[in-house]
C-alpha atoms as an extended CHARMM CRD file, in Angstrom:
* protein
*
       252  EXT
         1         1  UNK       CA            119.9630000000      129.7910000000      125.1840000000  PROA      1               0.0000000000
         2         2  UNK       CA            117.0040000000      130.4810000000      122.9160000000  PROA      2               0.0000000000
         3         3  UNK       CA            113.7990000000      130.7810000000      124.9330000000  PROA      3               0.0000000000
         4         4  UNK       CA            111.2140000000      132.0840000000      122.4450000000  PROA      4               0.0000000000
         5         5  UNK       CA            109.6830000000      130.2180000000      119.5110000000  PROA      5               0.0000000000
         6         6  UNK       CA            106.8660000000      130.9580000000      117.1170000000  PROA      6               0.0000000000
         7         7  UNK       CA            105.2910000000      127.6010000000      118.0180000000  PROA      7               0.0000000000
         8         8  UNK       CA            105.9410000000      125.2020000000      120.8860000000  PROA      8               0.0000000000
         9         9  UNK       CA            104.5690000000      121.6750000000      120.5010000000  PROA      9               0.0000000000
        10        10  UNK       CA            103.9610000000      119.6830000000      123.6750000000  PROA      10              0.0000000000
        11        11  UNK       CA            104.3230000000      115.9800000000      122.9480000000  PROA      11              0.0000000000
        12        12  UNK       CA            106.4880000000      114.1450000000      120.4320000000  PROA      12              0.0000000000
        13        13  UNK       CA            104.1430000000      111.3460000000      119.4120000000  PROA      13              0.0000000000
        14        14  UNK       CA            102.7020000000      110.8900000000      115.9390000000  PROA      14              0.0000000000
        15        15  UNK       CA            100.4950000000      113.9840000000      116.3010000000  PROA      15              0.0000000000
        16        16  UNK       CA            103.2990000000      116.2530000000      117.4940000000  PROA      16              0.0000000000
        17        17  UNK       CA            105.6560000000      114.9580000000      114.8220000000  PROA      17              0.0000000000
        18        18  UNK       CA            103.0340000000      115.4660000000      112.1030000000  PROA      18              0.0000000000
        19        19  UNK       CA            102.5000000000      119.0690000000      113.1810000000  PROA      19              0.0000000000
        20        20  UNK       CA            106.2530000000      119.6090000000      113.2140000000  PROA      20              0.0000000000
        21        21  UNK       CA            106.5330000000      118.2560000000      109.6740000000  PROA      21              0.0000000000
        22        22  UNK       CA            103.8250000000      120.6140000000      108.4050000000  PROA      22              0.0000000000
        23        23  UNK       CA            105.3950000000      123.6040000000      110.1680000000  PROA      23              0.0000000000
        24        24  UNK       CA            108.7970000000      122.6970000000      108.7780000000  PROA      24              0.0000000000
        25        25  UNK       CA            107.3340000000      122.6140000000      105.2670000000  PROA      25              0.0000000000
        26        26  UNK       CA            106.1930000000      126.2050000000      105.7990000000  PROA      26              0.0000000000
        27        27  UNK       CA            109.4380000000      127.3610000000      107.4280000000  PROA      27              0.0000000000
        28        28  UNK       CA            107.7160000000      128.1100000000      110.7290000000  PROA      28              0.0000000000
        29        29  UNK       CA            110.1450000000      128.2240000000      113.6430000000  PROA      29              0.0000000000
        30        30  UNK       CA            109.1670000000      125.7730000000      116.3740000000  PROA      30              0.0000000000
        31        31  UNK       CA            110.3190000000      123.2240000000      118.9420000000  PROA      31              0.0000000000
        32        32  UNK       CA            108.8640000000      120.0030000000      120.3730000000  PROA      32              0.0000000000
        33        33  UNK       CA            109.0960000000      119.1370000000      124.0520000000  PROA      33              0.0000000000
        34        34  UNK       CA            108.7020000000      115.4020000000      124.6890000000  PROA      34              0.0000000000
        35        35  UNK       CA            108.5750000000      114.1510000000      128.2730000000  PROA      35              0.0000000000
        36        36  UNK       CA            110.0380000000      110.7530000000      127.4260000000  PROA      36              0.0000000000
        37        37  UNK       CA            111.2730000000      109.5840000000      124.0130000000  PROA      37              0.0000000000
        38        38  UNK       CA            109.7690000000      109.3390000000      120.5580000000  PROA      38              0.0000000000
        39        39  UNK       CA            107.2500000000      106.4430000000      120.4110000000  PROA      39              0.0000000000
        40        40  UNK       CA            107.3870000000      106.0290000000      124.2060000000  PROA      40              0.0000000000
        41        41  UNK       CA            103.7110000000      105.1370000000      124.6420000000  PROA      41              0.0000000000
        42        42  UNK       CA            103.7970000000      102.5690000000      121.8430000000  PROA      42              0.0000000000
        43        43  UNK       CA            106.9550000000      101.0180000000      123.2400000000  PROA      43              0.0000000000
        44        44  UNK       CA            106.2700000000      101.0840000000      126.9790000000  PROA      44              0.0000000000
        45        45  UNK       CA            102.4840000000      101.3310000000      127.3910000000  PROA      45              0.0000000000
        46        46  UNK       CA            101.2860000000       98.5060000000      125.1470000000  PROA      46              0.0000000000
        47        47  UNK       CA            101.1120000000       94.7580000000      125.6600000000  PROA      47              0.0000000000
        48        48  UNK       CA            103.5300000000       92.4330000000      123.8950000000  PROA      48              0.0000000000
        49        49  UNK       CA            101.0680000000       91.1720000000      121.2610000000  PROA      49              0.0000000000
        50        50  UNK       CA             99.5910000000       94.6120000000      120.5020000000  PROA      50              0.0000000000
        51        51  UNK       CA             98.7280000000       95.3890000000      116.8990000000  PROA      51              0.0000000000
        52        52  UNK       CA             96.8930000000       98.1330000000      115.0610000000  PROA      52              0.0000000000
        53        53  UNK       CA             93.2390000000       97.5590000000      114.2210000000  PROA      53              0.0000000000
        54        54  UNK       CA             93.3650000000       99.6540000000      111.0670000000  PROA      54              0.0000000000
        55        55  UNK       CA             95.1670000000       98.3390000000      107.9600000000  PROA      55              0.0000000000
        56        56  UNK       CA             98.6820000000       99.4980000000      107.2060000000  PROA      56              0.0000000000
        57        57  UNK       CA             97.6430000000      101.5590000000      104.1920000000  PROA      57              0.0000000000
        58        58  UNK       CA             95.9040000000      103.9140000000      106.6060000000  PROA      58              0.0000000000
        59        59  UNK       CA             99.2650000000      104.8200000000      108.1740000000  PROA      59              0.0000000000
        60        60  UNK       CA             99.5580000000      108.1100000000      106.3180000000  PROA      60              0.0000000000
        61        61  UNK       CA            101.6850000000      110.4240000000      108.4420000000  PROA      61              0.0000000000
        62        62  UNK       CA            102.3280000000      113.6520000000      106.4870000000  PROA      62              0.0000000000
        63        63  UNK       CA            105.0450000000      113.0520000000      103.9270000000  PROA      63              0.0000000000
        64        64  UNK       CA            105.5290000000      109.4480000000      105.0490000000  PROA      64              0.0000000000
        65        65  UNK       CA            102.8320000000      107.0380000000      103.7940000000  PROA      65              0.0000000000
        66        66  UNK       CA            103.1980000000      103.3290000000      104.4300000000  PROA      66              0.0000000000
        67        67  UNK       CA            105.4690000000      101.7780000000      101.7880000000  PROA      67              0.0000000000
        68        68  UNK       CA            105.7310000000       98.1980000000      103.0680000000  PROA      68              0.0000000000
        69        69  UNK       CA            104.7550000000       94.9120000000      101.3990000000  PROA      69              0.0000000000
        70        70  UNK       CA            101.5110000000       94.3670000000      103.3660000000  PROA      70              0.0000000000
        71        71  UNK       CA             99.1590000000       97.3360000000      102.8670000000  PROA      71              0.0000000000
        72        72  UNK       CA             96.2030000000       95.2770000000      104.0990000000  PROA      72              0.0000000000
        73        73  UNK       CA             98.0980000000       93.8660000000      107.0880000000  PROA      73              0.0000000000
        74        74  UNK       CA             98.1460000000       95.1640000000      110.6560000000  PROA      74              0.0000000000
        75        75  UNK       CA            101.3530000000       96.4960000000      112.1840000000  PROA      75              0.0000000000
        76        76  UNK       CA            102.6560000000       94.7760000000      115.2820000000  PROA      76              0.0000000000
        77        77  UNK       CA            104.0080000000       96.7450000000      118.2290000000  PROA      77              0.0000000000
        78        78  UNK       CA            107.6550000000       96.7100000000      117.1200000000  PROA      78              0.0000000000
        79        79  UNK       CA            106.6930000000       97.7440000000      113.5770000000  PROA      79              0.0000000000
        80        80  UNK       CA            104.6830000000      100.7090000000      114.8660000000  PROA      80              0.0000000000
        81        81  UNK       CA            107.5910000000      101.9170000000      116.9790000000  PROA      81              0.0000000000
        82        82  UNK       CA            109.9510000000      101.6000000000      114.0090000000  PROA      82              0.0000000000
        83        83  UNK       CA            107.5220000000      103.4020000000      111.6880000000  PROA      83              0.0000000000
        84        84  UNK       CA            107.2090000000      106.3960000000      114.0120000000  PROA      84              0.0000000000
        85        85  UNK       CA            110.9280000000      106.5710000000      114.7300000000  PROA      85              0.0000000000
        86        86  UNK       CA            111.7410000000      106.2940000000      111.0250000000  PROA      86              0.0000000000
        87        87  UNK       CA            109.2700000000      109.0770000000      110.3400000000  PROA      87              0.0000000000
        88        88  UNK       CA            111.1150000000      111.3500000000      112.7510000000  PROA      88              0.0000000000
        89        89  UNK       CA            114.4480000000      110.4480000000      111.1750000000  PROA      89              0.0000000000
        90        90  UNK       CA            113.0840000000      111.3070000000      107.7290000000  PROA      90              0.0000000000
        91        91  UNK       CA            112.8350000000      115.0390000000      108.4550000000  PROA      91              0.0000000000
        92        92  UNK       CA            114.7980000000      115.5860000000      111.7020000000  PROA      92              0.0000000000
        93        93  UNK       CA            112.2710000000      117.5740000000      113.7730000000  PROA      93              0.0000000000
        94        94  UNK       CA            113.5550000000      120.0700000000      116.3690000000  PROA      94              0.0000000000
        95        95  UNK       CA            112.6820000000      117.9260000000      119.3700000000  PROA      95              0.0000000000
        96        96  UNK       CA            113.9170000000      117.9800000000      122.9520000000  PROA      96              0.0000000000
        97        97  UNK       CA            113.3690000000      114.5690000000      124.5230000000  PROA      97              0.0000000000
        98        98  UNK       CA            113.2680000000      114.0470000000      128.2690000000  PROA      98              0.0000000000
        99        99  UNK       CA            111.7590000000      117.4950000000      128.8490000000  PROA      99              0.0000000000
       100       100  UNK       CA            108.5680000000      117.7480000000      130.8990000000  PROA      100             0.0000000000
       101       101  UNK       CA            106.1810000000      120.6530000000      130.3740000000  PROA      101             0.0000000000
       102       102  UNK       CA            104.9200000000      121.5260000000      133.8400000000  PROA      102             0.0000000000
       103       103  UNK       CA            102.5190000000      124.3280000000      132.9500000000  PROA      103             0.0000000000
       104       104  UNK       CA            101.3150000000      126.8140000000      130.3390000000  PROA      104             0.0000000000
       105       105  UNK       CA             99.9850000000      130.3250000000      130.9180000000  PROA      105             0.0000000000
       106       106  UNK       CA             99.1400000000      133.2820000000      128.7220000000  PROA      106             0.0000000000
       107       107  UNK       CA            101.3700000000      136.2340000000      129.4580000000  PROA      107             0.0000000000
       108       108  UNK       CA            100.5160000000      139.9600000000      129.5010000000  PROA      108             0.0000000000
       109       109  UNK       CA            101.6040000000      140.4260000000      125.8620000000  PROA      109             0.0000000000
       110       110  UNK       CA             99.4610000000      137.5420000000      124.5320000000  PROA      110             0.0000000000
       111       111  UNK       CA            102.5190000000      135.3470000000      124.3190000000  PROA      111             0.0000000000
       112       112  UNK       CA            102.2840000000      131.9730000000      125.9860000000  PROA      112             0.0000000000
       113       113  UNK       CA            104.5750000000      131.1180000000      128.8620000000  PROA      113             0.0000000000
       114       114  UNK       CA            105.6750000000      127.4960000000      128.8910000000  PROA      114             0.0000000000
       115       115  UNK       CA            107.2300000000      126.1800000000      132.0940000000  PROA      115             0.0000000000
       116       116  UNK       CA            109.4330000000      123.1210000000      131.5990000000  PROA      116             0.0000000000
       117       117  UNK       CA            111.8310000000      120.9410000000      133.5470000000  PROA      117             0.0000000000
       118       118  UNK       CA            114.7580000000      122.7230000000      131.8620000000  PROA      118             0.0000000000
       119       119  UNK       CA            113.5220000000      126.2880000000      132.2050000000  PROA      119             0.0000000000
       120       120  UNK       CA            110.8590000000      128.7250000000      131.0510000000  PROA      120             0.0000000000
       121       121  UNK       CA            110.0260000000      129.4970000000      127.4190000000  PROA      121             0.0000000000
       122       122  UNK       CA            107.6260000000      131.7340000000      125.5120000000  PROA      122             0.0000000000
       123       123  UNK       CA            105.7370000000      131.1260000000      122.2840000000  PROA      123             0.0000000000
       124       124  UNK       CA            103.3120000000      132.9000000000      119.9840000000  PROA      124             0.0000000000
       125       125  UNK       CA            101.3110000000      129.6790000000      119.6740000000  PROA      125             0.0000000000
       126       126  UNK       CA            101.2430000000      126.4220000000      121.6540000000  PROA      126             0.0000000000
       127       127  UNK       CA            100.0040000000      123.0700000000      120.3660000000  PROA      127             0.0000000000
       128       128  UNK       CA             99.1990000000      120.4370000000      122.9910000000  PROA      128             0.0000000000
       129       129  UNK       CA             99.6980000000      117.0540000000      121.3050000000  PROA      129             0.0000000000
       130       130  UNK       CA             99.8500000000      114.7940000000      124.3450000000  PROA      130             0.0000000000
       131       131  UNK       CA             96.7560000000      112.6900000000      123.6730000000  PROA      131             0.0000000000
       132       132  UNK       CA             93.7740000000      112.1740000000      125.9410000000  PROA      132             0.0000000000
       133       133  UNK       CA             94.2850000000      108.7340000000      127.4430000000  PROA      133             0.0000000000
       134       134  UNK       CA             96.9480000000      109.1440000000      130.1140000000  PROA      134             0.0000000000
       135       135  UNK       CA             94.6740000000      108.7410000000      133.1430000000  PROA      135             0.0000000000
       136       136  UNK       CA             93.1420000000      105.2630000000      133.5920000000  PROA      136             0.0000000000
       137       137  UNK       CA             89.3740000000      105.1660000000      134.0840000000  PROA      137             0.0000000000
       138       138  UNK       CA             88.7670000000      102.5600000000      136.7700000000  PROA      138             0.0000000000
       139       139  UNK       CA             85.2050000000      101.7760000000      137.9850000000  PROA      139             0.0000000000
       140       140  UNK       CA             84.5710000000      102.5930000000      141.6520000000  PROA      140             0.0000000000
       141       141  UNK       CA             83.4560000000       99.0220000000      142.2330000000  PROA      141             0.0000000000
       142       142  UNK       CA             87.1300000000       98.0550000000      141.9550000000  PROA      142             0.0000000000
       143       143  UNK       CA             87.6650000000       99.5760000000      145.4020000000  PROA      143             0.0000000000
       144       144  UNK       CA             85.2830000000       97.0250000000      146.9320000000  PROA      144             0.0000000000
       145       145  UNK       CA             86.8780000000       93.9200000000      145.4750000000  PROA      145             0.0000000000
       146       146  UNK       CA             88.8670000000       91.7470000000      147.8880000000  PROA      146             0.0000000000
       147       147  UNK       CA             92.6240000000       92.1580000000      147.8460000000  PROA      147             0.0000000000
       148       148  UNK       CA             92.9730000000       88.5170000000      146.8690000000  PROA      148             0.0000000000
       149       149  UNK       CA             91.7650000000       89.4530000000      143.3700000000  PROA      149             0.0000000000
       150       150  UNK       CA             94.6060000000       90.7770000000      141.2310000000  PROA      150             0.0000000000
       151       151  UNK       CA             93.5660000000       93.9460000000      139.3810000000  PROA      151             0.0000000000
       152       152  UNK       CA             95.4810000000       95.2670000000      136.3940000000  PROA      152             0.0000000000
       153       153  UNK       CA             94.7620000000       98.1910000000      134.0670000000  PROA      153             0.0000000000
       154       154  UNK       CA             95.2500000000       97.6210000000      130.3440000000  PROA      154             0.0000000000
       155       155  UNK       CA             98.1540000000      100.0920000000      130.2960000000  PROA      155             0.0000000000
       156       156  UNK       CA             99.9790000000       97.8050000000      132.7470000000  PROA      156             0.0000000000
       157       157  UNK       CA             99.2400000000       94.5430000000      130.9560000000  PROA      157             0.0000000000
       158       158  UNK       CA            102.0590000000       92.9310000000      128.9570000000  PROA      158             0.0000000000
       159       159  UNK       CA            101.2590000000       89.2100000000      128.7710000000  PROA      159             0.0000000000
       160       160  UNK       CA             99.4350000000       86.3690000000      130.5160000000  PROA      160             0.0000000000
       161       161  UNK       CA            102.4110000000       85.5580000000      132.7340000000  PROA      161             0.0000000000
       162       162  UNK       CA            101.6490000000       88.6550000000      134.8340000000  PROA      162             0.0000000000
       163       163  UNK       CA             98.4140000000       87.1340000000      136.1290000000  PROA      163             0.0000000000
       164       164  UNK       CA             98.0040000000       84.3470000000      138.6840000000  PROA      164             0.0000000000
       165       165  UNK       CA             96.5020000000       81.0420000000      137.6230000000  PROA      165             0.0000000000
       166       166  UNK       CA             92.7310000000       81.1420000000      137.1750000000  PROA      166             0.0000000000
       167       167  UNK       CA             89.9350000000       82.6510000000      135.1390000000  PROA      167             0.0000000000
       168       168  UNK       CA             90.1250000000       86.2910000000      134.0460000000  PROA      168             0.0000000000
       169       169  UNK       CA             87.4170000000       88.9560000000      133.8340000000  PROA      169             0.0000000000
       170       170  UNK       CA             88.0710000000       91.7970000000      131.3990000000  PROA      170             0.0000000000
       171       171  UNK       CA             85.9750000000       94.9240000000      131.8650000000  PROA      171             0.0000000000
       172       172  UNK       CA             85.5080000000       96.8120000000      128.6120000000  PROA      172             0.0000000000
       173       173  UNK       CA             85.1430000000       95.8140000000      124.9750000000  PROA      173             0.0000000000
       174       174  UNK       CA             87.1750000000       98.4510000000      123.2140000000  PROA      174             0.0000000000
       175       175  UNK       CA             90.1200000000       97.3980000000      121.1110000000  PROA      175             0.0000000000
       176       176  UNK       CA             92.2680000000       97.0860000000      124.2420000000  PROA      176             0.0000000000
       177       177  UNK       CA             89.8320000000       94.7830000000      126.0110000000  PROA      177             0.0000000000
       178       178  UNK       CA             89.2510000000       92.6330000000      122.9500000000  PROA      178             0.0000000000
       179       179  UNK       CA             92.9320000000       92.2700000000      122.0810000000  PROA      179             0.0000000000
       180       180  UNK       CA             93.8610000000       91.3910000000      125.6560000000  PROA      180             0.0000000000
       181       181  UNK       CA             90.9730000000       88.9100000000      125.8310000000  PROA      181             0.0000000000
       182       182  UNK       CA             92.2810000000       87.1560000000      122.7320000000  PROA      182             0.0000000000
       183       183  UNK       CA             95.8450000000       87.2090000000      124.0570000000  PROA      183             0.0000000000
       184       184  UNK       CA             94.7490000000       85.5310000000      127.2930000000  PROA      184             0.0000000000
       185       185  UNK       CA             92.5630000000       83.0380000000      125.4360000000  PROA      185             0.0000000000
       186       186  UNK       CA             95.4680000000       82.0010000000      123.2130000000  PROA      186             0.0000000000
       187       187  UNK       CA             97.5660000000       81.5730000000      126.3660000000  PROA      187             0.0000000000
       188       188  UNK       CA             95.0600000000       78.9680000000      127.5750000000  PROA      188             0.0000000000
       189       189  UNK       CA             93.1060000000       81.1100000000      130.0300000000  PROA      189             0.0000000000
       190       190  UNK       CA             89.3340000000       81.0070000000      130.4840000000  PROA      190             0.0000000000
       191       191  UNK       CA             88.2390000000       84.5630000000      129.7530000000  PROA      191             0.0000000000
       192       192  UNK       CA             85.0470000000       86.4400000000      130.6470000000  PROA      192             0.0000000000
       193       193  UNK       CA             84.3680000000       89.7280000000      128.8850000000  PROA      193             0.0000000000
       194       194  UNK       CA             82.1760000000       92.3880000000      130.5160000000  PROA      194             0.0000000000
       195       195  UNK       CA             80.3880000000       94.2400000000      127.7220000000  PROA      195             0.0000000000
       196       196  UNK       CA             79.2150000000       97.8400000000      127.8490000000  PROA      196             0.0000000000
       197       197  UNK       CA             76.4880000000       99.5150000000      125.8450000000  PROA      197             0.0000000000
       198       198  UNK       CA             78.5030000000      100.0990000000      122.6810000000  PROA      198             0.0000000000
       199       199  UNK       CA             76.8370000000       98.7730000000      119.5120000000  PROA      199             0.0000000000
       200       200  UNK       CA             78.3710000000       96.0310000000      117.4060000000  PROA      200             0.0000000000
       201       201  UNK       CA             79.1580000000       96.1560000000      113.7080000000  PROA      201             0.0000000000
       202       202  UNK       CA             80.7000000000       93.6790000000      111.2720000000  PROA      202             0.0000000000
       203       203  UNK       CA             84.3160000000       94.1670000000      110.2280000000  PROA      203             0.0000000000
       204       204  UNK       CA             83.7400000000       92.6890000000      106.7560000000  PROA      204             0.0000000000
       205       205  UNK       CA             81.0030000000       93.5330000000      104.2580000000  PROA      205             0.0000000000
       206       206  UNK       CA             80.7270000000       91.6370000000      100.9670000000  PROA      206             0.0000000000
       207       207  UNK       CA             84.1950000000       90.2740000000      101.4760000000  PROA      207             0.0000000000
       208       208  UNK       CA             85.8540000000       93.6460000000      101.9730000000  PROA      208             0.0000000000
       209       209  UNK       CA             87.1030000000       95.3930000000      105.1200000000  PROA      209             0.0000000000
       210       210  UNK       CA             84.6550000000       98.0910000000      106.2040000000  PROA      210             0.0000000000
       211       211  UNK       CA             87.4870000000      100.6360000000      106.3320000000  PROA      211             0.0000000000
       212       212  UNK       CA             87.9360000000      100.1370000000      102.5670000000  PROA      212             0.0000000000
       213       213  UNK       CA             84.2540000000      100.9080000000      102.0110000000  PROA      213             0.0000000000
       214       214  UNK       CA             84.4310000000      103.9660000000      104.2650000000  PROA      214             0.0000000000
       215       215  UNK       CA             87.4940000000      105.2210000000      102.4260000000  PROA      215             0.0000000000
       216       216  UNK       CA             85.9160000000      104.7590000000       98.9910000000  PROA      216             0.0000000000
       217       217  UNK       CA             82.7920000000      106.6160000000      100.1240000000  PROA      217             0.0000000000
       218       218  UNK       CA             84.8540000000      109.5780000000      101.3240000000  PROA      218             0.0000000000
       219       219  UNK       CA             83.7080000000      108.9700000000      104.8830000000  PROA      219             0.0000000000
       220       220  UNK       CA             87.1070000000      109.6280000000      106.4520000000  PROA      220             0.0000000000
       221       221  UNK       CA             87.3190000000      113.0420000000      104.7950000000  PROA      221             0.0000000000
       222       222  UNK       CA             83.9100000000      114.1440000000      106.0930000000  PROA      222             0.0000000000
       223       223  UNK       CA             84.0440000000      116.6600000000      108.9810000000  PROA      223             0.0000000000
       224       224  UNK       CA             81.6470000000      116.1690000000      111.8960000000  PROA      224             0.0000000000
       225       225  UNK       CA             79.5610000000      119.2320000000      111.0530000000  PROA      225             0.0000000000
       226       226  UNK       CA             78.7960000000      117.7800000000      107.5920000000  PROA      226             0.0000000000
       227       227  UNK       CA             77.8930000000      114.3080000000      108.8250000000  PROA      227             0.0000000000
       228       228  UNK       CA             74.1460000000      113.4680000000      108.8010000000  PROA      228             0.0000000000
       229       229  UNK       CA             74.3190000000      112.2840000000      112.4170000000  PROA      229             0.0000000000
       230       230  UNK       CA             76.4250000000      115.2370000000      113.5900000000  PROA      230             0.0000000000
       231       231  UNK       CA             77.7840000000      114.8010000000      117.1280000000  PROA      231             0.0000000000
       232       232  UNK       CA             76.1720000000      111.3880000000      117.6890000000  PROA      232             0.0000000000
       233       233  UNK       CA             78.6430000000      109.8010000000      115.2790000000  PROA      233             0.0000000000
       234       234  UNK       CA             81.3540000000      110.2370000000      117.9000000000  PROA      234             0.0000000000
       235       235  UNK       CA             80.0300000000      107.1100000000      119.6200000000  PROA      235             0.0000000000
       236       236  UNK       CA             82.2670000000      104.4100000000      118.2030000000  PROA      236             0.0000000000
       237       237  UNK       CA             81.2810000000      100.8460000000      117.4410000000  PROA      237             0.0000000000
       238       238  UNK       CA             83.1350000000       97.7340000000      118.4830000000  PROA      238             0.0000000000
       239       239  UNK       CA             84.0850000000       95.6380000000      115.4660000000  PROA      239             0.0000000000
       240       240  UNK       CA             86.0660000000       93.0050000000      117.3710000000  PROA      240             0.0000000000
       241       241  UNK       CA             83.3750000000       91.4350000000      119.5720000000  PROA      241             0.0000000000
       242       242  UNK       CA             81.8760000000       88.9750000000      117.0710000000  PROA      242             0.0000000000
       243       243  UNK       CA             85.3490000000       87.6660000000      116.3440000000  PROA      243             0.0000000000
       244       244  UNK       CA             85.9270000000       87.0010000000      120.0430000000  PROA      244             0.0000000000
       245       245  UNK       CA             82.6470000000       85.1180000000      120.3660000000  PROA      245             0.0000000000
       246       246  UNK       CA             83.8720000000       82.7810000000      117.6310000000  PROA      246             0.0000000000
       247       247  UNK       CA             87.0080000000       82.2550000000      119.7420000000  PROA      247             0.0000000000
       248       248  UNK       CA             84.8110000000       80.7790000000      122.5350000000  PROA      248             0.0000000000
       249       249  UNK       CA             85.3080000000       83.6970000000      124.9040000000  PROA      249             0.0000000000
       250       250  UNK       CA             82.2390000000       84.1650000000      127.0980000000  PROA      250             0.0000000000
       251       251  UNK       CA             80.7270000000       87.6220000000      126.6290000000  PROA      251             0.0000000000
       252       252  UNK       CA             78.7500000000       88.8950000000      129.6380000000  PROA      252             0.0000000000
């Protein structure tokens, strides 16, 4: 069994697959270890009504740009899963699914040691492409709420039927919080939205999606160190809140 590769990629999501595609184009020997299956998070960690908040034309995985009939539409959950799986099928990456990477260490010869559920491997380079949102961030105040109040993290939410009858408080106004708030509202629930300190910004400007303006201005191609606001630009705005207010969801 082969145990050494030039590059080992940890994670077979869109990032890991994109890296694999680029390495394959340059004939660089590599392998991907994926703990679950391709598109697992999109399939099993998103609610039923989930959709992207960026238009379809922005789905530009290397060598596989969006080719569908709705470039200005927003992919639904099933479409996202199909897009990523079709991307993998388009170039057949060297991926091992169902393999957990348990640890990584740098060996005495500068090679990396990669410890997996199917054995140990070595690599000249390792790319960790697992994402940064696997551990839920739950406020400590949640520990003091009575047990009679059902608490659910967004990664566990699928649809309104999971929740008992009654009003719902959603903590957080990122895209997850706003989408789930709308989903519950459309299901007939009274929804309260707990807002943080993130600024608001309009989604449309002069009749055009702001992402179109940003693309035309070259904003998406600008690295952080060239941006006038430098590191402060990492603080993201919340474009969805004004829309929710129009939906009669109370914003706290």
